[in-house]
N, C-alpha and C positions, 0 to 999 in steps of 0.2 A: 971466497969464490964467487965470482959473478954468475948470476943466472942467466941463461940464454934469453934472448928475446923472444924466441917461441914459447919457452916455458912460462915467461912473464905475461905473455899475451893469452896464454891458455888458463892461468890462474885468475887474472884480473878481468877476463872477458865476461861480460854480462850479457844476458839476452838483449839483443838488439830490438829497438822499436820498429826498425824497418825489415826484420828478418821475416822471411816467408814461411820459415819453419816453425815458427812459434806463434801460438794464438794468444799469448799472455796479454799482449796489449790490444788485442782486437776488441772493439766495443761489443758487448752482448746485446744481441737484439731480442733475445727470448724474455727478458724481463720487461722490455717495453710492450711486446706483444701480449704478455700475461696481463699486464696492468691494464692495457687497452680493452682486452677481451672480458677481463672482470668488471671494468667500469661499464661497458656496453650491456653486459648480462645483469648487472645490478640494477642498471637504469630501466631495462626491459622488465624485469621482475617487480621493480617499484611501480612502474606504469601499469603493469598488469593488475598489481594489487589495488591501486587506486581505482582502476576501472571496475573491478569486482565489488570494491566498497561502494563506489557510485551507484552500480546496478542494484546493489543490496538496498541502499537507502532508498533509492527511487521505488523499488518494489515494495519495500516496507510501508512507505507512506502512501502509496496507491492502495494497498491492502487495508490500512487503517482507514482511509477515507471512504473506501468501499464499504466496509463493515460498520463505520459510523452511520452511513445513510441506512444501512440495513437495521442497525440498532434502533435509530430514531423512528423508523417505520413500525418496529416492534412496540416501541413506547406508545406510538400514536394508536395502534390497534388494541393494546391492553388498556389504554384510557377509554377507548370507545366501548369496548366491551364491559368495564367496570360501571360506566355510565349507564349502559343498557340494563345491566343486572341491578342497579340501585333504582334507577328511575322507572324501568318498564317491567321489572319483575321477570317472570319466565316468558318474555316475549319470543314469539315465533317458536314454541313448543308444539309441534305438529303431532308428533308421534307419542302415544302412550306407552308404547314399549320401551322407549329411551326418553324419560322424562327429563334427564340432564342434558340432552342433546338440544339445547336451545340455542338461539342466534348469540345471546350473551356469552354463554360458556365456550361456544366454538370460537367467537373472536378473542376471548381471553387466553384460550389454549394456544391458538395460532400466534397470538402476539407474544406470549411468553416464550415459546419456542424461538421465535425470531430474535427476541431480546438476548436470550441466553446465547444463542449462536453468534449474533453480532457482538456480544461482549467478549466472548472467546477469541474471536477474530482480532477485535480492536487490541486487546491486551497483549495477545500472543505476537501481534505485528510490532506493536510500539516497544514492547519489552524484548522482542527477539527471543522469545521463550520457545524452545523446540517442543516441550510437552504440551503447552496450549496450542500450538499451531497443530500438532498432530491430532489432539482432541477435537479442534475445529474441523479438520478434514474428516475424521471418523464420523462426527455428527452430521455433517453435509452428506456423506456418503450413505449413511443410514437413512436419512430423510429422503434422498434420491431414490434409493432402492425401494422404500416403502411406497413412494408415489408411483413407480413403475409397476409394482406388484398390484397395487389397488387398481390402477388403470386397467391393466391386463384382465384381472378378475371382473371389472365392471363390463368390459366388452364381452368377455366369455359368457357371463351369467347375466347379461342385459335384461333378457326376458323375465327371468326368475325375480331379479331385483325390482323390476316394473311392477309386476303382479304384487309382490310383497308390499311394496311402497303404497300402492293403491289400497290394499286391504287394511294396512295400518293406519292410513289417513282416514278412511271410512270409521274405523274403530275410534279414532280420535274426535270425530264429530260427535259421538255420543257424550263427550265431556264438555260439550259447547256451553251449556247452561249451568254448569256446576260452579259452585263459589270458590273452590280451590284451583280453578284453571282459568283465571282472568286472561293470563297471557296467551292462552290458546284462542280464546274468543277474540281478543284484539287483533291477533295475527290473522285469523280468518277474515275478520271484517276488512282489515287493510288490504289483504291480497285479492279479496273478490271486488273491492272498489277499484283497486289500482289496475288490475288485470282484466276487469269486465268479464268475470266468470262466475259460476255458482256450483259449489259442491266439489266432489272429487271428479266424478264422471260427467255429471249433470245436476240440474236442480233437484231432481227427485231424491238424491241422496240425503236431503234434509228432512223428508217426510217423516222417516222413523224417529226423528231427533225431536222435531218441533210440531208434529202433527200433519194430517193431510193437508195438501195445498198450502202449507206455510213454509216460508223460507225466511233467512235474515234480511232485513231491509237493505242491506248493501248488496243484495242480488239484484235489485231493481235497476232498470235502465235510467230511471229517474228517482233518485233517493229521496224518500219522504217518510214520516212517521207512519208505521202500519202499512206500507206498500207491499210488504211480501206476504200479505195474506189474500189468498183467493185471486191472485192476479198473475197467472201464468203467461199471459201475453206481453207483460212488461218486464220479463226476467232475462237475465243473461242465459242463454241456452247452453253455452259450451262449458265444459268442466274445467276446473282450475289446473288439474294434472295435464290435460291436453294443452292448455294455455302455456303452461311452464315449459313443456317440451318444446312448443312452437317458438317460445322465447329463445331458448337454448339453440334451436336450429336456425333461427334468424340472426343470431349473434355469434355463431360458431367460428366465424373467421376472427372476430375481436377476441373471443375466448381463446382460441388457438394461438394468436399473437401474444396474449398475455401469459399463456402457459410457456410458449417458447422462451419468452424474456426471463420468466421465472427459471427455466431449466438452464438457459445460458448464464444467468447470474450465479447459480449453484455450481456450474462447471468451472466458471471464472475463479470463483471463491475456492474451490478445491485446487485448481491449478496454481493460483497465487500462493496458497498456504504451503503447498508441497514445494514449489520452486524456492520459496523463502526459507523453508525448512532445510533444503539441500544447500542453499548458499551459506546458510549459517554453519551448517555441518562441515562444509568445504573450508571455510575460513578458520576451523579449529577452535571456535569459541566454546567456552564451557559455561553452561548455565545450570543454575539449580532448578530443578522442576517445581 
């Protein structure tokens, strides 16, 4: 029995490529859009990652260079302090109440602090170690707070500090001729000759120490052997404390500029360390402390 043509066509009919009712043969654009979007997004993320790494490297080496200079300055100060301590003894030890507060010891202490701080910054930056960077930040913060507290206390108690300093310096004069205080004697001789002053307040501060009408020869306007005896007309009349205060007043702009530079360096160091710390944290790196 023959099949009708209609049945044959219905059985063997396949979806037409030109059929409007079927989407079988339509090219899908979703795959192409997905691939294009994925490629653009990946490229953007890759570029963003490269920029972040570039900023991280730039910041790392800037901080390393900054702290290397800092560390070298600390080494220089430490070397000068050790040289002063070895060659000059207790040079510039004016205060009998604080015999360890000599120029050499102060320079050694400052140099050591700068060296340690610079070392933490250098190593933390080059190794990208978050623990060292955080330690560097904390050390700088402590130093900055200590400086601010000391500065505030100095201005609040300026008169009391001045009176105490004068009293302590006058007590130190009594040790001028003792064998155990050669450094103090040398310090007074140098400061009186360089600053053209005599005694703490004036030349009469030396009378209880060396006898009536007797001062060190370095108090003379024309230094010669024995000129400090019975020659009040040829002596520097101004006390050394007043001269030092005048020097600070004359150089206050320079000292203020130096202080501001130190403050800016400390703030920059803190900013660099914390920014580098955050960049390392964001990149998801894992470092052993």
